[in-house]
TIMI-2910 file (N, C-alpha, C, CB; in pm, 1 decimal, decimal comma, always signed):
<rs>
+----------+----------+----------+----------+----------+----------+----------+----------+----------+----------+----------+----------+------+
!      n_x !      n_y !      n_z !     ca_x !     ca_y !     ca_z !      c_x !      c_y !      c_z !     cb_x !     cb_y !     cb_z ! resn !
+----------+----------+----------+----------+----------+----------+----------+----------+----------+----------+----------+----------+------+
!  -5875,3 !  +8379,1 !  +7668,2 !  -5859,0 !  +8362,7 !  +7827,8 !  -5847,5 !  +8519,4 !  +7869,8 !  -5706,1 !  +8262,0 !  +7879,7 !  Met !
!  -5927,4 !  +8543,6 !  +7983,6 !  -5921,7 !  +8670,6 !  +8038,5 !  -5790,9 !  +8676,2 !  +8128,2 !  -6053,6 !  +8700,8 !  +8117,7 !  Asp !
!  -5669,4 !  +8734,0 !  +8124,7 !  -5567,5 !  +8710,4 !  +8196,2 !  -5590,7 !  +8794,5 !  +8316,1 !  -5445,5 !  +8732,3 !  +8125,3 !  Leu !
!  -5660,6 !  +8913,7 !  +8309,3 !  -5662,8 !  +8967,0 !  +8432,8 !  -5767,2 !  +8902,3 !  +8530,1 !  -5684,5 !  +9106,2 !  +8417,1 !  Ser !
!  -5886,9 !  +8816,5 !  +8484,0 !  -5965,0 !  +8749,7 !  +8575,2 !  -5847,2 !  +8634,5 !  +8642,5 !  -6108,0 !  +8680,9 !  +8492,4 !  Ala !
!  -5801,9 !  +8566,7 !  +8558,3 !  -5701,5 !  +8461,1 !  +8596,9 !  -5610,6 !  +8504,0 !  +8735,5 !  -5598,8 !  +8438,4 !  +8462,8 !  Val !
!  -5536,7 !  +8630,0 !  +8684,3 !  -5459,2 !  +8697,6 !  +8808,6 !  -5535,6 !  +8714,6 !  +8893,6 !  -5395,0 !  +8820,6 !  +8795,4 !  Gln !
!  -5656,1 !  +8761,5 !  +8902,2 !  -5741,3 !  +8804,5 !  +9033,4 !  -5761,8 !  +8658,3 !  +9112,4 !  -5910,4 !  +8884,3 !  +8987,4 !  Lys !
!  -5799,0 !  +8568,1 !  +9033,4 !  -5829,2 !  +8435,1 !  +9083,1 !  -5710,0 !  +8348,1 !  +9180,1 !  -5860,8 !  +8355,1 !  +8951,2 !  Lys !
!  -5604,2 !  +8361,3 !  +9090,2 !  -5485,3 !  +8343,9 !  +9165,8 !  -5455,8 !  +8408,2 !  +9265,4 !  -5395,5 !  +8355,3 !  +9107,4 !  Gln !
!  -5445,7 !  +8536,2 !  +9284,0 !  -5424,8 !  +8648,4 !  +9390,7 !  -5519,9 !  +8592,4 !  +9502,6 !  -5469,5 !  +8815,1 !  +9335,4 !  Gln !
!  -5631,7 !  +8544,9 !  +9475,7 !  -5741,1 !  +8538,9 !  +9613,6 !  -5682,8 !  +8392,9 !  +9641,7 !  -5951,1 !  +8549,8 !  +9581,6 !  Ala !
!  -5634,6 !  +8286,4 !  +9572,7 !  -5593,2 !  +8168,3 !  +9618,5 !  -5484,3 !  +8182,4 !  +9717,7 !  -5556,6 !  +8088,6 !  +9512,6 !  Phe !
!  -5385,8 !  +8278,0 !  +9667,7 !  -5270,9 !  +8311,8 !  +9748,6 !  -5286,6 !  +8356,2 !  +9868,5 !  -5199,9 !  +8394,7 !  +9697,0 !  Ile !
!  -5386,5 !  +8455,4 !  +9852,7 !  -5406,5 !  +8525,5 !  +9983,9 !  -5484,0 !  +8412,6 ! +10083,6 !  -5503,1 !  +8674,0 !  +9959,7 !  Glu !
!  -5578,7 !  +8349,0 ! +10045,1 !  -5656,9 !  +8266,5 ! +10113,1 !  -5560,9 !  +8166,1 ! +10189,7 !  -5756,1 !  +8200,9 ! +10018,3 !  Ala !
!  -5450,4 !  +8135,8 ! +10161,3 !  -5359,3 !  +8029,9 ! +10217,0 !  -5245,7 !  +8110,3 ! +10276,0 !  -5306,3 !  +7920,7 ! +10103,9 !  Arg !
!  -5253,9 !  +8248,8 ! +10288,0 !  -5131,1 !  +8302,6 ! +10362,1 !  -5021,5 !  +8311,2 ! +10302,6 !  -5098,3 !  +8238,5 ! +10464,6 !  Gly !
!  -5002,9 !  +8291,7 ! +10161,2 !  -4851,2 !  +8283,9 ! +10106,9 !  -4812,0 !  +8400,7 ! +10056,5 !  -4825,4 !  +8184,1 !  +9998,3 !  Trp !
!  -4879,3 !  +8541,1 ! +10066,7 !  -4822,9 !  +8651,9 !  +9969,8 !  -4704,5 !  +8682,8 ! +10047,5 !  -4922,4 !  +8790,6 !  +9939,1 !  Ser !
!  -4666,8 !  +8656,8 ! +10174,8 !  -4518,1 !  +8722,3 ! +10208,2 !  -4407,4 !  +8629,7 ! +10123,6 !  -4479,2 !  +8714,7 ! +10395,4 !  Glu !
!  -4445,1 !  +8522,6 ! +10074,3 !  -4321,7 !  +8454,9 ! +10001,4 !  -4339,5 !  +8481,7 !  +9881,0 !  -4300,8 !  +8307,7 ! +10012,8 !  Phe !
!  -4434,0 !  +8528,3 !  +9801,0 !  -4471,8 !  +8563,6 !  +9658,8 !  -4383,8 !  +8686,9 !  +9604,5 !  -4631,8 !  +8601,8 !  +9652,7 !  Gln !
!  -4262,0 !  +8685,8 !  +9642,4 !  -4162,8 !  +8817,7 !  +9583,1 !  -4108,6 !  +8785,7 !  +9443,0 !  -4017,1 !  +8847,7 !  +9685,3 !  Thr !
!  -4064,4 !  +8863,5 !  +9366,9 !  -4043,9 !  +8853,6 !  +9246,1 !  -3917,5 !  +8730,8 !  +9218,9 !  -4015,7 !  +9000,1 !  +9199,5 !  Pro !
!  -3833,9 !  +8752,6 !  +9348,5 !  -3702,9 !  +8660,0 !  +9348,1 !  -3759,8 !  +8500,3 !  +9376,3 !  -3582,2 !  +8715,1 !  +9485,1 !  Lys !
!  -3863,3 !  +8489,7 !  +9449,6 !  -3892,7 !  +8359,0 !  +9490,0 !  -3995,8 !  +8304,6 !  +9353,7 !  -3970,3 !  +8361,9 !  +9655,7 !  Asn !
!  -4063,9 !  +8392,9 !  +9305,5 !  -4118,9 !  +8353,1 !  +9177,1 !  -4060,9 !  +8276,9 !  +9078,8 !  -4147,3 !  +8446,7 !  +9119,4 !  Leu !
!  -3944,5 !  +8370,8 !  +9019,3 !  -3852,6 !  +8336,6 !  +8934,1 !  -3788,4 !  +8215,3 !  +8995,0 !  -3762,6 !  +8447,3 !  +8904,9 !  Val !
!  -3754,6 !  +8183,0 !  +9082,0 !  -3705,9 !  +8054,1 !  +9143,7 !  -3827,8 !  +7944,6 !  +9109,6 !  -3677,3 !  +8074,2 !  +9319,8 !  Met !
!  -3920,2 !  +7999,0 !  +9167,5 !  -4040,4 !  +7854,0 !  +9153,9 !  -4060,4 !  +7840,5 !  +9002,1 !  -4225,1 !  +7883,7 !  +9235,7 !  Ala !
!  -4086,3 !  +7937,6 !  +8889,7 !  -4091,5 !  +7940,1 !  +8774,5 !  -3995,1 !  +7846,4 !  +8694,9 !  -4082,4 !  +8059,3 !  +8750,7 !  Leu !
!  -3857,4 !  +7845,9 !  +8756,0 !  -3777,8 !  +7785,9 !  +8704,0 !  -3755,7 !  +7610,6 !  +8728,2 !  -3682,9 !  +7864,6 !  +8734,9 !  Met !
!  -3795,4 !  +7614,5 !  +8861,9 !  -3829,7 !  +7458,6 !  +8904,6 !  -3935,6 !  +7402,0 !  +8819,6 !  -3883,2 !  +7444,0 !  +9059,7 !  Val !
!  -4048,9 !  +7492,0 !  +8809,2 !  -4149,6 !  +7413,6 !  +8724,3 !  -4131,3 !  +7402,7 !  +8558,2 !  -4287,0 !  +7481,5 !  +8751,1 !  Glu !
!  -4030,5 !  +7478,7 !  +8513,1 !  -3994,0 !  +7468,6 !  +8374,3 !  -3911,4 !  +7357,8 !  +8368,1 !  -3928,5 !  +7588,3 !  +8317,6 !  Ala !
!  -3805,3 !  +7326,1 !  +8458,8 !  -3751,0 !  +7181,1 !  +8496,8 !  -3810,3 !  +7087,6 !  +8496,1 !  -3709,4 !  +7162,2 !  +8598,4 !  Ala !
!  -3928,6 !  +7090,2 !  +8573,3 !  -4035,4 !  +6958,2 !  +8547,6 !  -4091,4 !  +6959,0 !  +8443,6 !  -4145,9 !  +6939,1 !  +8633,0 !  Glu !
!  -4100,9 !  +7056,4 !  +8353,8 !  -4143,3 !  +7034,8 !  +8228,6 !  -4046,3 !  +6948,2 !  +8149,8 !  -4166,5 !  +7159,6 !  +8166,4 !  Leu !
!  -3939,3 !  +7037,5 !  +8138,7 !  -3806,8 !  +6952,8 !  +8076,5 !  -3782,9 !  +6810,7 !  +8128,0 !  -3667,5 !  +7029,9 !  +8111,2 !  Gln !
!  -3807,5 !  +6761,4 !  +8241,5 !  -3767,8 !  +6633,3 !  +8282,4 !  -3854,0 !  +6553,8 !  +8207,4 !  -3773,5 !  +6606,7 !  +8428,9 !  Glu !
!  -3988,0 !  +6599,4 !  +8171,2 !  -4076,4 !  +6472,6 !  +8084,5 !  -4009,2 !  +6437,8 !  +7967,7 !  -4231,5 !  +6513,6 !  +8030,7 !  Ile !
!  -3941,6 !  +6545,0 !  +7902,3 !  -3889,3 !  +6538,5 !  +7758,7 !  -3740,0 !  +6495,0 !  +7745,2 !  -3904,4 !  +6679,1 !  +7692,1 !  Phe !
!  -3677,1 !  +6496,7 !  +7880,4 !  -3535,3 !  +6467,6 !  +7875,4 !  -3489,3 !  +6372,5 !  +7783,2 !  -3492,5 !  +6427,6 !  +7993,1 !  Gln !
!  -3526,5 !  +6244,2 !  +7793,8 !  -3460,4 !  +6162,8 !  +7746,9 !  -3517,7 !  +6081,7 !  +7607,4 !  -3436,0 !  +6091,0 !  +7854,1 !  Trp !
!  -3618,4 !  +6153,8 !  +7578,5 !  -3697,6 !  +6135,4 !  +7446,9 !  -3632,8 !  +6188,7 !  +7315,9 !  -3832,5 !  +6206,3 !  +7460,5 !  Met !
!  -3645,5 !  +6075,4 !  +7236,3 !  -3599,3 !  +6132,3 !  +7087,0 !  -3694,0 !  +6253,1 !  +7034,5 !  -3609,5 !  +6002,8 !  +6966,6 !  Thr !
!  -3625,9 !  +6328,9 !  +6942,8 !  -3714,6 !  +6397,6 !  +6880,1 !  -3870,3 !  +6342,5 !  +6828,2 !  -3639,8 !  +6436,5 !  +6781,8 !  Pro !
!  -3836,5 !  +6243,3 !  +6790,9 !  -3943,0 !  +6159,8 !  +6737,0 !  -4070,3 !  +6134,5 !  +6838,1 !  -3877,7 !  +6023,5 !  +6697,8 !  Glu !
!  -3988,8 !  +6084,0 !  +6931,3 !  -4087,1 !  +6062,5 !  +7075,9 !  -4171,7 !  +6174,0 !  +7097,4 !  -4000,5 !  +6049,2 !  +7220,9 !  Ala !
!  -4081,0 !  +6291,4 !  +7122,0 !  -4140,3 !  +6405,9 !  +7178,9 !  -4242,9 !  +6470,3 !  +7098,0 !  -4043,3 !  +6498,1 !  +7208,9 !  Ser !
!  -4245,3 !  +6426,2 !  +6969,7 !  -4360,0 !  +6520,9 !  +6856,7 !  -4477,7 !  +6412,3 !  +6873,6 !  -4299,3 !  +6544,6 !  +6645,7 !  Ala !
!  -4472,4 !  +6265,0 !  +6942,2 !  -4588,6 !  +6192,9 !  +6943,2 !  -4657,5 !  +6203,5 !  +7087,2 !  -4556,8 !  +6049,1 !  +6902,0 !  Gln !
!  -4582,2 !  +6283,2 !  +7172,9 !  -4666,7 !  +6313,3 !  +7294,7 !  -4801,6 !  +6350,9 !  +7295,6 !  -4615,3 !  +6405,1 !  +7358,2 !  Val !
!  -4836,2 !  +6403,5 !  +7201,1 !  -4989,3 !  +6443,1 !  +7181,4 !  -5070,5 !  +6328,8 !  +7163,4 !  -5014,9 !  +6534,0 !  +7059,2 !  Lys !
!  -5017,7 !  +6223,2 !  +7129,8 !  -5075,9 !  +6121,3 !  +7103,8 !  -5120,6 !  +6022,4 !  +7224,8 !  -4997,9 !  +6069,1 !  +7016,5 !  Asn !
!  -5021,0 !  +6065,4 !  +7354,5 !  -5035,4 !  +5991,1 !  +7460,3 !  -5109,2 !  +6063,9 !  +7593,2 !  -4901,2 !  +5944,0 !  +7486,6 !  Asp !
!  -5239,8 !  +6018,8 !  +7602,8 !  -5304,4 !  +6112,7 !  +7704,1 !  -5243,5 !  +6116,8 !  +7844,2 !  -5448,2 !  +6075,1 !  +7720,8 !  Pro !
!  -5189,0 !  +6024,2 !  +7887,9 !  -5144,4 !  +6036,9 !  +8026,2 !  -5037,0 !  +6139,5 !  +8022,5 !  -5094,1 !  +5901,3 !  +8088,1 !  Glu !
!  -4946,1 !  +6137,5 !  +7931,4 !  -4830,2 !  +6218,4 !  +7912,4 !  -4861,9 !  +6333,2 !  +7895,0 !  -4751,8 !  +6186,9 !  +7818,6 !  Thr !
!  -4955,1 !  +6368,7 !  +7779,8 !  -4987,7 !  +6484,5 !  +7760,9 !  -5067,0 !  +6550,4 !  +7867,8 !  -5042,8 !  +6485,7 !  +7651,3 !  Leu !
!  -5111,5 !  +6507,5 !  +7947,9 !  -5203,9 !  +6559,7 !  +8073,5 !  -5086,9 !  +6615,5 !  +8186,9 !  -5313,3 !  +6412,5 !  +8149,1 !  Thr !
!  -4986,0 !  +6533,6 !  +8183,1 !  -4866,7 !  +6591,5 !  +8263,4 !  -4806,9 !  +6707,3 !  +8204,9 !  -4757,4 !  +6493,1 !  +8280,2 !  His !
!  -4773,0 !  +6705,4 !  +8058,0 !  -4724,4 !  +6820,2 !  +8018,3 !  -4793,1 !  +6947,8 !  +8029,8 !  -4696,9 !  +6803,7 !  +7907,4 !  Val !
!  -4943,5 !  +6937,9 !  +8022,7 !  -5028,5 !  +7024,0 !  +8043,3 !  -5029,3 !  +7096,9 !  +8174,7 !  -5133,6 !  +6968,5 !  +8019,6 !  Gly !
!  -5006,6 !  +6997,6 !  +8279,2 !  -5019,0 !  +7025,2 !  +8414,1 !  -4873,1 !  +7125,0 !  +8435,9 !  -5029,9 !  +6870,7 !  +8509,7 !  Glu !
!  -4798,3 !  +7083,4 !  +8392,5 !  -4639,2 !  +7180,9 !  +8388,1 !  -4637,3 !  +7290,3 !  +8314,2 !  -4510,6 !  +7108,7 !  +8325,1 !  Glu !
!  -4707,4 !  +7293,5 !  +8214,6 !  -4739,0 !  +7421,5 !  +8132,0 !  -4789,0 !  +7503,7 !  +8200,7 !  -4820,7 !  +7413,0 !  +8025,8 !  Val !
!  -4915,5 !  +7453,1 !  +8273,6 !  -5011,3 !  +7556,5 !  +8350,2 !  -4945,1 !  +7612,9 !  +8453,7 !  -5138,8 !  +7497,4 !  +8409,2 !  Ala !
!  -4847,5 !  +7511,6 !  +8548,2 !  -4753,9 !  +7598,7 !  +8647,4 !  -4662,1 !  +7679,5 !  +8589,5 !  -4674,3 !  +7519,8 !  +8737,5 !  Asp !
!  -4611,1 !  +7668,8 !  +8505,2 !  -4489,3 !  +7754,3 !  +8450,9 !  -4571,0 !  +7895,8 !  +8414,1 !  -4402,2 !  +7674,5 !  +8298,8 !  Val !
!  -4688,8 !  +7879,3 !  +8354,4 !  -4783,0 !  +8004,8 !  +8341,7 !  -4816,7 !  +8073,2 !  +8424,4 !  -4884,0 !  +7991,2 !  +8302,6 !  Phe !
!  -4874,2 !  +7996,4 !  +8521,6 !  -4935,4 !  +8082,1 !  +8660,6 !  -4820,4 !  +8143,6 !  +8723,4 !  -5013,9 !  +7982,0 !  +8785,1 !  Leu !
!  -4696,5 !  +8075,0 !  +8739,4 !  -4614,9 !  +8159,8 !  +8811,1 !  -4562,6 !  +8266,9 !  +8734,5 !  -4514,3 !  +8091,8 !  +8868,2 !  Tyr !
!  -4538,1 !  +8282,5 !  +8570,6 !  -4521,9 !  +8386,1 !  +8546,6 !  -4610,9 !  +8485,1 !  +8548,7 !  -4479,6 !  +8379,2 !  +8468,8 !  Leu !
!  -4754,9 !  +8465,2 !  +8520,0 !  -4855,0 !  +8540,1 !  +8535,2 !  -4832,6 !  +8616,9 !  +8682,4 !  -4981,4 !  +8453,3 !  +8518,9 !  Leu !
!  -4813,2 !  +8528,5 !  +8767,2 !  -4830,4 !  +8592,8 !  +8920,2 !  -4684,3 !  +8708,4 !  +8909,5 !  -4812,2 !  +8437,7 !  +9079,3 !  His !
!  -4589,5 !  +8667,6 !  +8848,3 !  -4446,5 !  +8746,8 !  +8820,4 !  -4486,9 !  +8874,8 !  +8789,1 !  -4349,9 !  +8689,9 !  +8696,0 !  Leu !
!  -4561,2 !  +8891,1 !  +8674,7 !  -4613,9 !  +9003,7 !  +8603,8 !  -4700,1 !  +9082,4 !  +8710,2 !  -4699,5 !  +8956,9 !  +8473,7 !  Cys !
!  -4782,1 !  +9007,8 !  +8769,9 !  -4890,7 !  +9087,1 !  +8861,3 !  -4792,2 !  +9153,3 !  +8951,5 !  -5012,2 !  +8986,9 !  +8951,9 !  Asn !
!  -4695,3 !  +9054,4 !  +9037,2 !  -4598,1 !  +9130,6 !  +9120,9 !  -4515,5 !  +9269,5 !  +9088,0 !  -4505,3 !  +9039,9 !  +9144,1 !  Gln !
!  -4496,2 !  +9250,1 !  +8938,9 !  -4418,1 !  +9360,7 !  +8870,4 !  -4480,2 !  +9469,1 !  +8818,7 !  -4350,0 !  +9316,5 !  +8770,1 !  Leu !
!  -4632,9 !  +9430,7 !  +8788,5 !  -4698,2 !  +9541,7 !  +8711,7 !  -4659,1 !  +9558,6 !  +8578,8 !  -4678,1 !  +9663,8 !  +8771,7 !  Asp !
!  -4657,3 !  +9407,3 !  +8525,4 !  -4621,3 !  +9398,0 !  +8390,5 !  -4746,3 !  +9361,7 !  +8309,5 !  -4509,1 !  +9297,2 !  +8372,1 !  Ile !
!  -4758,7 !  +9444,3 !  +8194,7 !  -4906,6 !  +9400,9 !  +8125,9 !  -4826,8 !  +9303,4 !  +8033,4 !  -5018,1 !  +9540,8 !  +8032,6 !  Asp !
!  -4876,1 !  +9169,4 !  +8060,8 !  -4806,8 !  +9052,8 !  +7966,9 !  -4863,3 !  +9058,9 !  +7832,0 !  -4831,8 !  +8897,8 !  +8022,6 !  Leu !
!  -4979,1 !  +9113,5 !  +7791,2 !  -5035,9 !  +9103,0 !  +7682,3 !  -4935,6 !  +9222,7 !  +7585,8 !  -5204,1 !  +9128,0 !  +7706,2 !  Glu !
!  -4931,4 !  +9331,2 !  +7670,9 !  -4875,8 !  +9436,6 !  +7601,9 !  -4712,8 !  +9382,4 !  +7579,1 !  -4896,5 !  +9583,9 !  +7692,7 !  Ala !
!  -4659,4 !  +9322,8 !  +7678,5 !  -4512,0 !  +9286,3 !  +7669,1 !  -4490,0 !  +9174,5 !  +7564,3 !  -4456,5 !  +9237,1 !  +7811,7 !  Ala !
!  -4609,6 !  +9090,2 !  +7519,8 !  -4598,4 !  +8959,9 !  +7409,0 !  -4608,1 !  +9061,8 !  +7322,1 !  -4718,4 !  +8818,9 !  +7393,8 !  Val !
!  -4698,2 !  +9154,5 !  +7283,4 !  -4707,5 !  +9231,9 !  +7136,0 !  -4585,0 !  +9309,7 !  +7127,8 !  -4842,0 !  +9339,5 !  +7116,0 !  Lys !
!  -4527,3 !  +9370,1 !  +7206,3 !  -4381,7 !  +9425,9 !  +7172,5 !  -4284,0 !  +9347,9 !  +7153,2 !  -4330,1 !  +9502,6 !  +7261,5 !  Asp !
!  -4284,8 !  +9266,6 !  +7236,8 !  -4181,2 !  +9151,2 !  +7181,7 !  -4193,4 !  +9079,3 !  +7042,8 !  -4186,0 !  +9036,7 !  +7277,2 !  Lys !
!  -4305,7 !  +9040,2 !  +6981,9 !  -4338,1 !  +8992,9 !  +6856,5 !  -4289,0 !  +9088,3 !  +6761,2 !  -4479,0 !  +8968,3 !  +6841,3 !  Met !
!  -4340,4 !  +9231,4 !  +6766,8 !  -4297,9 !  +9329,6 !  +6680,5 !  -4139,5 !  +9332,8 !  +6672,0 !  -4356,2 !  +9461,2 !  +6725,8 !  Gln !
!  -4091,0 !  +9320,2 !  +6775,9 !  -3941,0 !  +9326,9 !  +6758,0 !  -3862,8 !  +9236,8 !  +6714,9 !  -3887,0 !  +9349,9 !  +6853,0 !  Lys !
!  -3919,7 !  +9101,5 !  +6733,3 !  -3851,4 !  +8992,1 !  +6659,6 !  -3879,6 !  +8995,0 !  +6524,8 !  -3884,6 !  +8862,7 !  +6707,4 !  Asn !
!  -3984,3 !  +9050,1 !  +6498,9 !  -4007,1 !  +9066,0 !  +6344,0 !  -3928,4 !  +9142,8 !  +6276,4 !  -4125,6 !  +9113,5 !  +6310,0 !  Ala !
!  -3887,0 !  +9253,1 !  +6347,5 !  -3783,8 !  +9352,0 !  +6301,0 !  -3647,4 !  +9282,7 !  +6307,0 !  -3783,6 !  +9486,1 !  +6391,6 !  Ile !
!  -3612,3 !  +9235,5 !  +6424,9 !  -3482,6 !  +9154,3 !  +6423,4 !  -3458,8 !  +9041,6 !  +6337,9 !  -3461,2 !  +9104,8 !  +6542,7 !  Lys !
!  -3578,9 !  +8955,8 !  +6322,7 !  -3548,4 !  +8836,5 !  +6197,9 !  -3662,3 !  +8847,0 !  +6101,3 !  -3544,2 !  +8663,1 !  +6256,5 !  Tyr !
!  -3610,4 !  +8932,4 !  +6006,2 !  -3710,6 !  +8966,5 !  +5897,9 !  -3729,9 !  +8862,3 !  +5793,8 !  -3670,6 !  +9090,8 !  +5828,1 !  Pro !
!  -3855,5 !  +8833,8 !  +5725,9 !  -3888,1 !  +8719,5 !  +5670,2 !  -3777,4 !  +8769,5 !  +5522,5 !  -4081,1 !  +8691,7 !  +5654,1 !  Leu !
!  -3700,2 !  +8665,9 !  +5512,2 !  -3616,0 !  +8672,5 !  +5402,6 !  -3623,0 !  +8564,0 !  +5291,4 !  -3490,9 !  +8675,9 !  +5453,4 !  Asn !
!  -3705,8 !  +8484,4 !  +5291,3 !  -3739,3 !  +8352,0 !  +5233,3 !  -3650,8 !  +8236,3 !  +5231,4 !  -3768,5 !  +8369,7 !  +5110,4 !  Gly !
!  -3565,2 !  +8270,3 !  +5326,3 !  -3460,1 !  +8138,0 !  +5353,3 !  -3514,6 !  +8062,7 !  +5478,0 !  -3286,6 !  +8188,5 !  +5389,2 !  Ala !
!  -3518,8 !  +7910,9 !  +5423,9 !  -3594,6 !  +7817,2 !  +5497,5 !  -3499,7 !  +7795,0 !  +5606,8 !  -3638,8 !  +7686,9 !  +5418,6 !  Gln !
!  -3569,6 !  +7735,2 !  +5726,7 !  -3499,1 !  +7688,5 !  +5811,3 !  -3419,4 !  +7785,5 !  +5926,6 !  -3423,0 !  +7617,5 !  +5735,4 !  Gly !
!  -3437,8 !  +7908,5 !  +5906,5 !  -3384,7 !  +8023,1 !  +5988,8 !  -3488,8 !  +8029,6 !  +6108,1 !  -3374,9 !  +8171,5 !  +5899,5 !  Glu !
!  -3449,8 !  +8099,2 !  +6215,8 !  -3549,2 !  +8100,2 !  +6312,7 !  -3647,0 !  +8225,6 !  +6270,2 !  -3481,7 !  +8112,9 !  +6462,8 !  Pro !
+----------+----------+----------+----------+----------+----------+----------+----------+----------+----------+----------+----------+------+
</rs>
């Protein structure tokens, strides 16, 4: 996926609707959390086993995909507003996680 192309398309969508003035970092974070809560709501009362079976329910899986996309798009737009290179930030964080959580052979640890 070309993140830059997605960001440009998303920005054009926002500008065409006159929403730019509302796309502040604060508002984007708030909207991101609302969308994450909508994703959480799908799984809220499921057992762990039922949540693992969502992939076998096309209707629920579609709903999950829509909410995941909403979360991603708000996150991507937040990065765009704050000039954060998402790919670089992810790579950096993965490197830090590898140092913080070294592979030690123990099973079940994060």
